[in-house]
TIRO-2110 file (N, C-alpha, C; in Angstrom, 1 decimal):
// TIRO-2110
0.8, -1.2, 0.0, N, 1, A
0.0, 0.0, 0.0, CA, 1, A
0.9, 1.2, 0.1, C, 1, A
0.5, 2.2, -0.8, N, 2, A
1.3, 3.4, -0.9, CA, 2, A
1.1, 4.3, 0.4, C, 2, A
2.2, 5.1, 0.6, N, 3, A
2.2, 5.8, 1.8, CA, 3, A
1.0, 6.7, 2.0, C, 3, A
0.6, 7.4, 0.8, N, 4, A
-0.6, 8.2, 0.8, CA, 4, A
-1.8, 7.4, 1.2, C, 4, A
-1.9, 6.2, 0.6, N, 5, A
-3.1, 5.4, 1.0, CA, 5, A
-3.1, 5.0, 2.4, C, 5, A
-1.9, 4.8, 3.0, N, 6, A
-1.8, 4.4, 4.6, CA, 6, A
-2.3, 5.5, 5.4, C, 6, A
-1.8, 6.8, 5.0, N, 7, A
-2.2, 8.0, 5.7, CA, 7, A
-3.7, 8.1, 5.5, C, 7, A
-4.3, 8.0, 4.3, N, 8, A
-5.7, 8.1, 4.1, CA, 8, A
-6.5, 7.1, 4.9, C, 8, A
-6.0, 5.8, 5.0, N, 9, A
-6.7, 4.7, 5.8, CA, 9, A
-6.8, 5.1, 7.2, C, 9, A
-5.7, 5.6, 7.8, N, 10, A
-5.7, 5.8, 9.2, CA, 10, A
-6.5, 7.1, 9.6, C, 10, A
-6.4, 8.0, 8.7, N, 11, A
-7.2, 9.2, 8.7, CA, 11, A
-8.8, 8.9, 8.9, C, 11, A
-9.1, 8.0, 8.0, N, 12, A
-10.6, 7.7, 8.0, CA, 12, A
-10.9, 6.8, 9.3, C, 12, A
-10.0, 5.9, 9.7, N, 13, A
-10.3, 5.2, 10.9, CA, 13, A
-10.3, 6.0, 12.0, C, 13, A
-9.4, 7.1, 12.1, N, 14, A
-9.4, 7.9, 13.3, CA, 14, A
-10.7, 8.8, 13.2, C, 14, A
-11.3, 9.2, 12.1, N, 15, A
-12.5, 10.0, 12.1, CA, 15, A
-13.7, 9.2, 12.6, C, 15, A
-13.7, 7.9, 12.3, N, 16, A
-14.7, 7.0, 12.8, CA, 16, A
-14.7, 6.9, 14.3, C, 16, A
-13.4, 6.8, 14.9, N, 17, A
-13.3, 6.5, 16.2, CA, 17, A
-12.0, 7.3, 16.7, C, 17, A
-12.2, 8.5, 17.1, N, 18, A
-11.0, 9.4, 17.6, CA, 18, A
-10.2, 8.9, 18.7, C, 18, A
-10.9, 8.2, 19.7, N, 19, A
-10.2, 7.7, 20.9, CA, 19, A
-10.4, 6.2, 21.1, C, 19, A
-9.8, 5.4, 20.2, N, 20, A
-10.1, 3.9, 20.4, CA, 20, A
-9.3, 3.4, 21.7, C, 20, A
-9.8, 2.3, 22.3, N, 21, A
-9.1, 1.6, 23.3, CA, 21, A
-9.6, 0.1, 23.4, C, 21, A
-9.0, -0.6, 24.3, N, 22, A
-9.3, -2.0, 24.4, CA, 22, A
-10.7, -2.1, 24.9, C, 22, A
-11.3, -3.3, 24.5, N, 23, A
-12.7, -3.6, 25.1, CA, 23, A
-12.6, -4.3, 26.4, C, 23, A
-11.4, -4.6, 26.8, N, 24, A
-11.2, -5.3, 28.1, CA, 24, A
-11.5, -4.2, 29.2, C, 24, A
-12.3, -4.6, 30.3, N, 25, A
-12.5, -3.6, 31.3, CA, 25, A
-11.4, -3.7, 32.4, C, 25, A
-10.8, -2.5, 32.7, N, 26, A
-9.8, -2.5, 33.7, CA, 26, A
-9.7, -1.2, 34.3, C, 26, A
-9.1, -1.0, 35.5, N, 27, A
-8.8, 0.3, 36.1, CA, 27, A
-7.5, 0.6, 36.4, C, 27, A
-6.5, -0.6, 36.5, N, 28, A
-5.2, -0.4, 36.7, CA, 28, A
-4.3, -1.2, 35.8, C, 28, A
-3.0, -0.9, 35.7, N, 29, A
-2.2, -1.7, 34.8, CA, 29, A
-2.2, -3.2, 35.1, C, 29, A
-2.2, -3.5, 36.5, N, 30, A
-2.3, -4.8, 36.9, CA, 30, A
-3.6, -5.5, 36.5, C, 30, A
-4.7, -4.9, 36.6, N, 31, A
-5.9, -5.4, 36.1, CA, 31, A
-5.9, -5.7, 34.6, C, 31, A
-5.3, -4.7, 33.9, N, 32, A
-5.2, -4.9, 32.4, CA, 32, A
-4.3, -6.1, 32.1, C, 32, A
-3.1, -6.2, 32.8, N, 33, A
-2.3, -7.3, 32.5, CA, 33, A
-2.9, -8.6, 32.7, C, 33, A
-3.6, -8.8, 33.8, N, 34, A
-4.3, -10.1, 34.0, CA, 34, A
-5.3, -10.4, 33.1, C, 34, A
-6.1, -9.4, 32.7, N, 35, A
-7.1, -9.5, 31.6, CA, 35, A
-6.6, -9.9, 30.4, C, 35, A
-5.5, -9.4, 29.9, N, 36, A
-4.8, -9.8, 28.7, CA, 36, A
-4.3, -11.1, 28.7, C, 36, A
-3.7, -11.5, 29.8, N, 37, A
-3.3, -12.9, 30.0, CA, 37, A
-4.5, -14.0, 29.9, C, 37, A
-5.6, -13.5, 30.4, N, 38, A
-6.7, -14.3, 30.4, CA, 38, A
-7.5, -14.4, 29.0, C, 38, A
-7.2, -13.4, 28.2, N, 39, A
-7.9, -13.2, 26.9, CA, 39, A
-7.3, -14.1, 25.8, C, 39, A
-6.2, -14.7, 26.0, N, 40, A
-5.6, -15.6, 25.0, CA, 40, A
-6.6, -16.7, 24.6, C, 40, A
-7.0, -16.8, 23.4, N, 41, A
-7.9, -17.8, 22.9, CA, 41, A
-9.2, -17.6, 23.6, C, 41, A
-9.6, -16.5, 23.9, N, 42, A
-10.9, -16.2, 24.6, CA, 42, A
-11.3, -14.8, 24.1, C, 42, A
-12.6, -14.5, 24.3, N, 43, A
-13.2, -13.3, 23.8, CA, 43, A
-13.0, -12.3, 25.0, C, 43, A
-13.0, -11.0, 24.6, N, 44, A
-13.0, -9.9, 25.6, CA, 44, A
-14.3, -9.9, 26.5, C, 44, A
-15.3, -10.3, 25.8, N, 45, A
-16.6, -10.3, 26.5, CA, 45, A
-16.6, -11.4, 27.6, C, 45, A
-16.0, -12.5, 27.3, N, 46, A
-15.9, -13.6, 28.3, CA, 46, A
-15.0, -13.3, 29.4, C, 46, A
-13.9, -12.6, 29.0, N, 47, A
-12.9, -12.2, 30.1, CA, 47, A
-13.6, -11.1, 31.1, C, 47, A
-14.2, -10.2, 30.4, N, 48, A
-14.9, -9.2, 31.2, CA, 48, A
-15.9, -9.7, 32.3, C, 48, A
-16.6, -10.7, 31.7, N, 49, A
-17.7, -11.4, 32.7, CA, 49, A
-17.0, -11.9, 33.8, C, 49, A
-15.7, -12.6, 33.7, N, 50, A
-15.1, -13.3, 34.7, CA, 50, A
-14.4, -12.2, 35.7, C, 50, A
-13.8, -11.2, 35.1, N, 51, A
-13.1, -10.2, 35.9, CA, 51, A
-14.0, -9.3, 36.7, C, 51, A
-15.3, -9.1, 36.1, N, 52, A
-16.3, -8.4, 36.9, CA, 52, A
-16.7, -8.9, 38.3, C, 52, A
-16.4, -10.4, 38.3, N, 53, A
-16.6, -10.9, 39.7, CA, 53, A
-15.3, -11.0, 40.4, C, 53, A
-14.2, -11.2, 39.7, N, 54, A
-12.9, -11.4, 40.4, CA, 54, A
-12.4, -10.0, 41.0, C, 54, A
-12.3, -9.0, 40.2, N, 55, A
-11.7, -7.7, 40.6, CA, 55, A
-12.2, -7.1, 41.9, C, 55, A
-13.5, -7.1, 42.1, N, 56, A
-14.1, -6.6, 43.4, CA, 56, A
-13.6, -7.4, 44.6, C, 56, A
-13.2, -8.6, 44.4, N, 57, A
-12.7, -9.5, 45.5, CA, 57, A
-11.2, -9.4, 45.6, C, 57, A
-10.5, -9.5, 44.4, N, 58, A
-9.0, -9.5, 44.4, CA, 58, A
-8.6, -8.8, 43.1, C, 58, A
-7.9, -7.7, 43.3, N, 59, A
-7.4, -7.0, 42.1, CA, 59, A
-5.9, -6.4, 42.2, C, 59, A
-5.2, -7.1, 43.1, N, 60, A
-3.7, -6.7, 43.4, CA, 60, A
-3.0, -8.1, 43.3, C, 60, A
-1.7, -8.0, 43.0, N, 61, A
-1.0, -9.3, 43.1, CA, 61, A
-1.1, -10.0, 44.4, C, 61, A
-1.1, -9.3, 45.5, N, 62, A
-1.1, -10.0, 46.8, CA, 62, A
-2.6, -10.6, 47.0, C, 62, A
-3.6, -9.9, 46.7, N, 63, A
-5.0, -10.4, 47.0, CA, 63, A
-5.2, -11.6, 46.0, C, 63, A
-4.8, -11.7, 44.8, N, 64, A
-4.9, -12.8, 43.9, CA, 64, A
-4.1, -14.0, 44.4, C, 64, A
-2.9, -13.6, 44.8, N, 65, A
-2.0, -14.7, 45.4, CA, 65, A
-2.7, -15.4, 46.6, C, 65, A
-3.3, -14.6, 47.4, N, 66, A
-4.0, -15.1, 48.6, CA, 66, A
-5.1, -16.1, 48.2, C, 66, A
-5.8, -15.8, 47.1, N, 67, A
-6.8, -16.7, 46.6, CA, 67, A
-6.3, -18.1, 46.3, C, 67, A
-5.0, -18.2, 45.8, N, 68, A
-4.4, -19.5, 45.5, CA, 68, A
-5.0, -19.9, 44.2, C, 68, A
-4.4, -20.9, 43.6, N, 69, A
-4.8, -21.3, 42.1, CA, 69, A
-6.2, -21.8, 42.2, C, 69, A
-6.6, -22.7, 43.1, N, 70, A
-7.9, -23.2, 43.1, CA, 70, A
-8.9, -22.1, 43.4, C, 70, A
-8.6, -21.2, 44.2, N, 71, A
-9.5, -20.0, 44.5, CA, 71, A
-9.7, -19.2, 43.3, C, 71, A
-8.7, -19.0, 42.5, N, 72, A
-8.7, -18.2, 41.3, CA, 72, A
-9.6, -18.9, 40.2, C, 72, A
-9.3, -20.2, 40.2, N, 73, A
-10.1, -21.0, 39.2, CA, 73, A
-11.6, -20.8, 39.2, C, 73, A
-12.1, -20.6, 40.4, N, 74, A
-13.6, -20.5, 40.6, CA, 74, A
-14.1, -19.2, 39.9, C, 74, A
-13.2, -18.3, 39.8, N, 75, A
-13.6, -17.0, 39.1, CA, 75, A
-13.5, -17.1, 37.6, C, 75, A
-12.5, -17.8, 37.1, N, 76, A
-12.2, -17.8, 35.7, CA, 76, A
-12.6, -19.1, 34.9, C, 76, A
-13.3, -19.9, 35.6, N, 77, A
-13.5, -21.3, 35.1, CA, 77, A
-14.4, -21.3, 33.7, C, 77, A
-15.0, -20.1, 33.5, N, 78, A
-15.8, -20.0, 32.2, CA, 78, A
-14.9, -19.6, 31.1, C, 78, A
-13.6, -19.3, 31.3, N, 79, A
-12.7, -18.9, 30.3, CA, 79, A
-11.9, -20.2, 29.8, C, 79, A
-11.7, -20.2, 28.5, N, 80, A
-10.9, -21.3, 28.0, CA, 80, A
-9.6, -21.4, 28.5, C, 80, A
-9.0, -22.6, 28.6, N, 81, A
-7.7, -22.9, 29.1, CA, 81, A
-7.5, -22.4, 30.6, C, 81, A
-8.6, -22.3, 31.4, N, 82, A
-8.5, -21.7, 32.7, CA, 82, A
-7.5, -22.3, 33.6, C, 82, A
-7.3, -23.6, 33.6, N, 83, A
-6.3, -24.2, 34.4, CA, 83, A
-4.9, -23.6, 34.2, C, 83, A
-4.5, -23.7, 33.0, N, 84, A
-3.1, -23.1, 32.7, CA, 84, A
-3.1, -21.6, 33.0, C, 84, A
-4.1, -20.9, 32.7, N, 85, A
-4.1, -19.4, 33.0, CA, 85, A
-4.0, -19.1, 34.4, C, 85, A
-4.8, -19.9, 35.3, N, 86, A
-4.7, -19.8, 36.7, CA, 86, A
-3.3, -20.0, 37.2, C, 86, A
-2.7, -21.0, 36.7, N, 87, A
-1.3, -21.3, 37.1, CA, 87, A
-0.4, -20.1, 36.8, C, 87, A
-0.5, -19.6, 35.6, N, 88, A
0.3, -18.5, 35.1, CA, 88, A
0.0, -17.2, 35.9, C, 88, A
-1.2, -16.9, 36.2, N, 89, A
-1.6, -15.7, 36.9, CA, 89, A
-1.0, -15.7, 38.3, C, 89, A
-1.1, -16.8, 39.0, N, 90, A
-0.6, -17.0, 40.3, CA, 90, A
0.9, -16.8, 40.4, C, 90, A
1.6, -17.4, 39.3, N, 91, A
3.0, -17.4, 39.3, CA, 91, A
3.5, -15.9, 38.8, C, 91, A
2.7, -15.3, 38.1, N, 92, A
2.8, -13.9, 37.7, CA, 92, A
2.8, -13.0, 38.9, C, 92, A
1.8, -13.2, 39.7, N, 93, A
1.6, -12.4, 40.9, CA, 93, A
2.8, -12.5, 41.9, C, 93, A
3.2, -13.8, 42.0, N, 94, A
4.4, -14.0, 42.9, CA, 94, A
5.6, -13.3, 42.4, C, 94, A
5.9, -13.3, 41.1, N, 95, A
7.0, -12.6, 40.6, CA, 95, A
6.9, -11.2, 40.6, C, 95, A
5.7, -10.5, 40.4, N, 96, A
5.6, -9.1, 40.6, CA, 96, A
5.9, -8.7, 42.0, C, 96, A
5.5, -9.5, 43.0, N, 97, A
5.7, -9.2, 44.4, CA, 97, A
7.3, -9.3, 44.7, C, 97, A
7.9, -10.4, 44.3, N, 98, A
9.2, -10.7, 44.6, CA, 98, A
10.2, -9.8, 43.9, C, 98, A
10.0, -9.5, 42.6, N, 99, A
10.9, -8.7, 41.8, CA, 99, A
10.5, -7.2, 41.5, C, 99, A
9.2, -6.9, 41.6, N, 100, A
8.8, -5.5, 41.2, CA, 100, A
7.9, -4.9, 42.2, C, 100, A
8.1, -5.1, 43.4, N, 101, A
7.3, -4.5, 44.6, CA, 101, A
5.8, -4.5, 44.3, C, 101, A
5.3, -5.5, 43.6, N, 102, A
3.9, -5.6, 43.3, CA, 102, A
3.4, -4.7, 42.2, C, 102, A
4.4, -4.0, 41.5, N, 103, A
4.0, -3.1, 40.4, CA, 103, A
4.2, -3.8, 39.1, C, 103, A
3.5, -3.4, 38.0, N, 104, A
3.6, -3.9, 36.7, CA, 104, A
4.8, -3.2, 36.1, C, 104, A
5.9, -4.0, 35.6, N, 105, A
7.0, -3.3, 35.0, CA, 105, A
6.7, -2.6, 33.8, C, 105, A
7.5, -1.7, 33.4, N, 106, A
7.3, -0.9, 32.2, CA, 106, A
8.2, -1.1, 31.0, C, 106, A
8.9, -2.2, 31.1, N, 107, A
9.8, -2.6, 30.0, CA, 107, A
9.2, -3.8, 29.4, C, 107, A
9.5, -4.0, 28.0, N, 108, A
9.2, -5.2, 27.4, CA, 108, A
9.9, -6.5, 28.0, C, 108, A
11.2, -6.3, 28.2, N, 109, A
11.9, -7.5, 28.7, CA, 109, A
11.4, -7.9, 30.1, C, 109, A
11.1, -7.0, 31.0, N, 110, A
10.6, -7.5, 32.2, CA, 110, A
9.2, -8.0, 32.1, C, 110, A
8.3, -7.5, 31.2, N, 111, A
7.0, -7.9, 31.1, CA, 111, A
7.0, -9.4, 30.4, C, 111, A
7.9, -9.6, 29.4, N, 112, A
7.9, -10.9, 28.8, CA, 112, A
8.5, -11.9, 29.7, C, 112, A
9.3, -11.6, 30.7, N, 113, A
9.8, -12.5, 31.7, CA, 113, A
8.7, -13.0, 32.6, C, 113, A
7.6, -12.5, 32.6, N, 114, A
6.5, -12.9, 33.5, CA, 114, A
5.8, -14.1, 32.9, C, 114, A
5.3, -15.0, 33.7, N, 115, A
4.6, -16.3, 33.3, CA, 115, A
3.4, -15.9, 32.5, C, 115, A
3.2, -16.4, 31.3, N, 116, A
2.0, -16.2, 30.6, CA, 116, A
1.9, -15.0, 29.6, C, 116, A
3.1, -14.2, 29.8, N, 117, A
3.1, -13.0, 29.0, CA, 117, A
4.1, -13.2, 27.8, C, 117, A
3.6, -13.1, 26.6, N, 118, A
4.4, -13.1, 25.5, CA, 118, A
4.5, -11.7, 24.9, C, 118, A
5.1, -11.6, 23.6, N, 119, A
5.3, -10.3, 23.1, CA, 119, A
4.0, -9.5, 22.8, C, 119, A
2.9, -10.2, 22.4, N, 120, A
1.7, -9.5, 22.1, CA, 120, A
1.1, -8.9, 23.4, C, 120, A
1.0, -9.6, 24.4, N, 121, A
0.6, -9.2, 25.7, CA, 121, A
1.4, -8.0, 26.2, C, 121, A
2.7, -8.1, 26.1, N, 122, A
3.6, -7.1, 26.6, CA, 122, A
3.3, -5.8, 25.8, C, 122, A
3.1, -6.0, 24.4, N, 123, A
2.8, -4.8, 23.7, CA, 123, A
1.5, -4.0, 24.0, C, 123, A
0.4, -5.0, 24.3, N, 124, A
-0.9, -4.4, 24.8, CA, 124, A
-0.8, -3.6, 26.0, C, 124, A
0.0, -4.1, 27.0, N, 125, A
0.2, -3.5, 28.3, CA, 125, A
1.0, -2.2, 28.1, C, 125, A
2.0, -2.2, 27.3, N, 126, A
2.9, -1.1, 27.1, CA, 126, A
2.1, 0.1, 26.5, C, 126, A
1.2, -0.4, 25.4, N, 127, A
0.5, 0.7, 24.7, CA, 127, A
-0.7, 1.2, 25.5, C, 127, A
-1.5, 0.3, 26.1, N, 128, A
-2.8, 0.7, 26.7, CA, 128, A
-2.6, 1.2, 28.1, C, 128, A
-1.7, 0.6, 28.8, N, 129, A
-1.5, 1.0, 30.2, CA, 129, A
-0.4, 2.2, 30.3, C, 129, A
0.6, 2.2, 29.5, N, 130, A
1.7, 3.1, 29.6, CA, 130, A
1.9, 4.1, 28.6, C, 130, A
1.0, 4.0, 27.5, N, 131, A
1.0, 5.0, 26.5, CA, 131, A
2.2, 4.9, 25.4, C, 131, A
2.7, 3.7, 25.4, N, 132, A
3.8, 3.5, 24.3, CA, 132, A
3.3, 3.2, 23.0, C, 132, A
3.9, 3.6, 21.9, N, 133, A
3.2, 3.5, 20.5, CA, 133, A
3.7, 2.0, 20.0, C, 133, A
3.4, 1.0, 20.8, N, 134, A
3.6, -0.4, 20.4, CA, 134, A
2.4, -0.9, 19.6, C, 134, A
2.7, -2.0, 18.8, N, 135, A
1.6, -2.6, 18.0, CA, 135, A
1.5, -4.1, 18.3, C, 135, A
0.4, -4.5, 19.0, N, 136, A
0.1, -5.8, 19.3, CA, 136, A
-0.6, -6.5, 18.2, C, 136, A
0.1, -7.5, 17.6, N, 137, A
-0.5, -8.1, 16.4, CA, 137, A
-1.3, -9.4, 16.9, C, 137, A
-2.7, -9.3, 16.9, N, 138, A
-3.4, -10.5, 17.2, CA, 138, A
-4.0, -11.1, 15.8, C, 138, A
-4.9, -12.1, 15.8, N, 139, A
-5.5, -12.6, 14.6, CA, 139, A
-6.2, -11.6, 13.7, C, 139, A
-6.9, -10.6, 14.4, N, 140, A
-7.6, -9.7, 13.6, CA, 140, A
-6.7, -8.7, 12.9, C, 140, A
-5.6, -8.2, 13.5, N, 141, A
-4.6, -7.3, 13.0, CA, 141, A
-3.8, -8.1, 11.8, C, 141, A
-3.5, -9.4, 12.1, N, 142, A
-2.9, -10.2, 11.1, CA, 142, A
-3.6, -10.3, 9.9, C, 142, A
-5.0, -10.6, 10.0, N, 143, A
-5.9, -10.7, 8.8, CA, 143, A
-6.0, -9.3, 8.1, C, 143, A
-6.3, -8.2, 8.8, N, 144, A
-6.4, -7.0, 8.2, CA, 144, A
-5.2, -6.5, 7.4, C, 144, A
-4.0, -6.7, 8.0, N, 145, A
-2.8, -6.2, 7.4, CA, 145, A
-2.5, -6.9, 6.2, C, 145, A
-2.8, -8.3, 6.2, N, 146, A
-2.6, -9.0, 4.9, CA, 146, A
-3.6, -8.8, 3.9, C, 146, A
-4.9, -8.8, 4.3, N, 147, A
-6.0, -8.6, 3.3, CA, 147, A
-5.8, -7.2, 2.6, C, 147, A
-5.7, -6.2, 3.3, N, 148, A
-5.7, -4.9, 2.9, CA, 148, A
-4.4, -4.6, 2.0, C, 148, A
-3.4, -5.3, 2.3, N, 149, A
-2.1, -5.0, 1.7, CA, 149, A
-1.3, -3.9, 2.5, C, 149, A
-1.8, -3.6, 3.6, N, 150, A
-1.1, -2.6, 4.5, CA, 150, A
0.3, -3.0, 4.9, C, 150, A
0.3, -4.3, 5.4, N, 151, A
1.6, -4.8, 5.9, CA, 151, A
1.5, -6.4, 5.8, C, 151, A
1.6, -7.0, 4.6, N, 152, A
1.5, -8.4, 4.4, CA, 152, A
2.8, -9.1, 5.0, C, 152, A
2.5, -10.2, 5.6, N, 153, A
3.5, -11.1, 6.2, CA, 153, A
3.1, -12.5, 6.6, C, 153, A
4.0, -13.3, 6.6, N, 154, A
3.6, -14.8, 6.9, CA, 154, A
3.4, -15.2, 8.3, C, 154, A
4.0, -14.3, 9.2, N, 155, A
3.7, -14.6, 10.7, CA, 155, A
3.5, -13.3, 11.4, C, 155, A
3.1, -13.3, 12.6, N, 156, A
2.7, -12.0, 13.4, CA, 156, A
3.9, -11.2, 13.6, C, 156, A
5.0, -11.7, 13.7, N, 157, A
6.3, -10.9, 13.9, CA, 157, A
6.6, -10.1, 12.7, C, 157, A
6.5, -10.8, 11.6, N, 158, A
6.8, -10.2, 10.3, CA, 158, A
5.8, -9.0, 10.0, C, 158, A
4.5, -9.2, 10.3, N, 159, A
3.5, -8.2, 10.2, CA, 159, A
3.8, -7.1, 11.2, C, 159, A
4.2, -7.4, 12.4, N, 160, A
4.4, -6.2, 13.4, CA, 160, A
5.6, -5.4, 12.9, C, 160, A
6.6, -6.1, 12.4, N, 161, A
7.8, -5.3, 12.0, CA, 161, A
7.4, -4.4, 10.8, C, 161, A
6.5, -4.9, 9.9, N, 162, A
6.2, -4.0, 8.7, CA, 162, A
5.3, -2.8, 9.1, C, 162, A
4.3, -3.2, 10.1, N, 163, A
3.4, -2.1, 10.5, CA, 163, A
4.3, -1.0, 11.3, C, 163, A
5.3, -1.5, 11.9, N, 164, A
6.1, -0.4, 12.6, CA, 164, A
6.8, 0.6, 11.6, C, 164, A
7.1, 0.0, 10.4, N, 165, A
7.7, 0.7, 9.3, CA, 165, A
6.7, 1.6, 8.6, C, 165, A
5.5, 1.0, 8.3, N, 166, A
4.6, 1.8, 7.4, CA, 166, A
3.7, 2.8, 8.1, C, 166, A
3.4, 2.5, 9.4, N, 167, A
2.4, 3.5, 10.0, CA, 167, A
3.1, 4.7, 10.5, C, 167, A
2.6, 5.9, 9.9, N, 168, A
3.2, 7.1, 10.4, CA, 168, A
3.1, 7.4, 11.9, C, 168, A
4.1, 8.0, 12.4, N, 169, A
4.2, 8.3, 13.9, CA, 169, A
2.9, 8.8, 14.5, C, 169, A
2.2, 9.7, 13.8, N, 170, A
1.0, 10.3, 14.4, CA, 170, A
-0.2, 9.4, 14.6, C, 170, A
-0.1, 8.2, 14.0, N, 171, A
-1.2, 7.2, 14.1, CA, 171, A
-0.8, 6.0, 15.0, C, 171, A
0.5, 5.9, 15.3, N, 172, A
1.1, 4.7, 16.0, CA, 172, A
0.5, 4.4, 17.3, C, 172, A
0.2, 5.4, 18.1, N, 173, A
-0.4, 5.1, 19.5, CA, 173, A
-1.7, 4.4, 19.4, C, 173, A
-2.5, 4.7, 18.5, N, 174, A
-3.9, 4.1, 18.4, CA, 174, A
-4.0, 3.1, 17.3, C, 174, A
-2.9, 2.9, 16.5, N, 175, A
-3.1, 2.0, 15.3, CA, 175, A
-3.6, 0.6, 15.6, C, 175, A
-3.1, 0.0, 16.6, N, 176, A
-3.5, -1.4, 16.8, CA, 176, A
-5.0, -1.5, 17.3, C, 176, A
-5.4, -0.6, 18.0, N, 177, A
-6.8, -0.5, 18.4, CA, 177, A
-7.7, -0.4, 17.2, C, 177, A
-7.4, 0.6, 16.3, N, 178, A
-8.2, 0.7, 15.0, CA, 178, A
-8.2, -0.5, 14.3, C, 178, A
-7.1, -1.2, 14.1, N, 179, A
-7.0, -2.4, 13.3, CA, 179, A
-7.8, -3.6, 13.9, C, 179, A
-7.6, -3.6, 15.3, N, 180, A
-8.3, -4.8, 15.9, CA, 180, A
-9.9, -4.6, 15.8, C, 180, A
-10.4, -3.5, 16.0, N, 181, A
-11.8, -3.1, 16.0, CA, 181, A
-12.3, -3.4, 14.5, C, 181, A
-11.4, -2.9, 13.6, N, 182, A
-11.8, -3.1, 12.2, CA, 182, A
-11.9, -4.6, 11.8, C, 182, A
-10.9, -5.3, 12.2, N, 183, A
-11.0, -6.7, 12.0, CA, 183, A
-12.1, -7.5, 12.7, C, 183, A
-12.5, -7.0, 13.9, N, 184, A
-13.5, -7.6, 14.7, CA, 184, A
-14.9, -7.3, 14.2, C, 184, A
-15.2, -6.2, 13.7, N, 185, A
-16.5, -5.7, 13.4, CA, 185, A
-16.8, -5.6, 11.9, C, 185, A
-15.7, -5.3, 11.1, N, 186, A
-15.9, -5.1, 9.7, CA, 186, A
-15.2, -6.1, 8.8, C, 186, A
-13.8, -6.1, 9.0, N, 187, A
-13.1, -7.1, 8.1, CA, 187, A
-13.0, -8.4, 8.8, C, 187, A
-14.2, -9.0, 9.0, N, 188, A
-14.4, -10.3, 9.7, CA, 188, A
-13.8, -11.5, 9.0, C, 188, A
-13.5, -12.5, 9.6, N, 189, A
-12.7, -13.6, 9.1, CA, 189, A
-13.6, -14.3, 8.0, C, 189, A
-14.8, -14.7, 8.2, N, 190, A
-15.6, -15.5, 7.3, CA, 190, A
-16.2, -14.7, 6.3, C, 190, A
-16.8, -13.6, 6.7, N, 191, A
-17.6, -12.7, 5.6, CA, 191, A
-17.3, -11.2, 6.0, C, 191, A
-16.3, -10.6, 5.4, N, 192, A
-16.0, -9.3, 5.7, CA, 192, A
-17.1, -8.4, 5.1, C, 192, A
-17.4, -7.3, 5.8, N, 193, A
-18.5, -6.4, 5.5, CA, 193, A
-17.9, -5.3, 4.6, C, 193, A
-17.5, -5.7, 3.4, N, 194, A
-16.9, -4.8, 2.4, CA, 194, A
-17.8, -3.6, 2.1, C, 194, A
-19.2, -3.9, 1.8, N, 195, A
-20.0, -2.7, 1.4, CA, 195, A
-20.0, -1.6, 2.5, C, 195, A
-19.8, -1.9, 3.7, N, 196, A
-19.9, -0.8, 4.8, CA, 196, A
-18.5, -0.5, 5.3, C, 196, A
-17.5, -0.8, 4.6, N, 197, A
-16.1, -0.6, 5.0, CA, 197, A
-15.6, 0.8, 4.5, C, 197, A
-15.0, 1.6, 5.4, N, 198, A
-14.7, 3.0, 5.1, CA, 198, A
-13.4, 3.0, 4.3, C, 198, A
-12.6, 1.9, 4.2, N, 199, A
-11.4, 1.9, 3.5, CA, 199, A
-11.4, 1.0, 2.3, C, 199, A
-12.6, 0.6, 1.8, N, 200, A
-12.8, -0.5, 0.7, CA, 200, A
-12.0, -0.1, -0.6, C, 200, A
-12.1, 1.2, -0.8, N, 201, A
-11.4, 1.7, -2.1, CA, 201, A
-9.9, 1.7, -1.9, C, 201, A
-9.4, 1.6, -0.8, N, 202, A
-8.0, 1.6, -0.6, CA, 202, A
-7.5, 0.1, -0.5, C, 202, A
-8.4, -0.7, -0.1, N, 203, A
-8.0, -2.1, 0.2, CA, 203, A
-7.7, -3.0, -1.0, C, 203, A
-6.7, -3.9, -0.9, N, 204, A
-6.3, -4.6, -2.1, CA, 204, A
-6.9, -6.1, -2.1, C, 204, A
-7.8, -6.4, -1.2, N, 205, A
-8.5, -7.7, -1.1, CA, 205, A
-9.2, -8.0, -2.3, C, 205, A
-8.9, -9.1, -3.0, N, 206, A
-9.5, -9.4, -4.2, CA, 206, A
-10.9, -9.9, -4.2, C, 206, A
-11.3, -10.5, -3.0, N, 207, A
-12.5, -11.2, -2.9, CA, 207, A
-13.6, -10.4, -2.1, C, 207, A
-13.6, -9.1, -2.4, N, 208, A
-14.5, -8.2, -1.6, CA, 208, A
-16.0, -8.7, -1.7, C, 208, A
-16.6, -8.7, -0.6, N, 209, A
-18.1, -9.1, -0.6, CA, 209, A
-18.9, -8.0, -1.2, C, 209, A
-20.1, -8.4, -1.7, N, 210, A
-21.0, -7.5, -2.3, CA, 210, A
-22.2, -7.2, -1.3, C, 210, A
-22.9, -6.1, -1.7, N, 211, A
-24.1, -5.8, -0.8, CA, 211, A
-25.2, -6.8, -1.1, C, 211, A
-26.2, -6.8, -0.2, N, 212, A
-27.2, -7.6, -0.3, CA, 212, A
-28.1, -7.3, -1.6, C, 212, A
END
């Protein structure tokens, strides 16, 4: 995609939603971190339902650690892979207390050293909690980047690296939220809603859907 088209694309997405953010409900960096860890292979809606019950009871590393693994499972059992996630969250809480005074670290290296935290999760926390212009590539962004021709790549890291290069600085802070929301609600996996897409004329997808 040409640079002028990239600028046009993000200008339109910004006009639609000037202040995009995650759909995960949180009030502190720690709540966001736990929610993102829980959201792997799960929906934000499902995670929000679980954390709505969990966070009033325990929303700090010490409080969740006090619940224990089995206690935590009772709150997150509706989420996929909850056994492994409970184990990771408990280990994550212990590490935060032992190494970071119970605070969420603000560097990628320290975040990725936490149990259950990979590059994508670290990028979400850095961007959404701490205002860093990082780009977290999930399945939605991977699909949109490839379909539109914005940043085609064979894997998420290749797409992330290309997005870092092609997205102008003025859009980077909010770029991954715009792309996620676009992929979730418009450029859907099975049947993209091309007739109602604000960037359809810029998009290089060959199999655009038609109106009813």
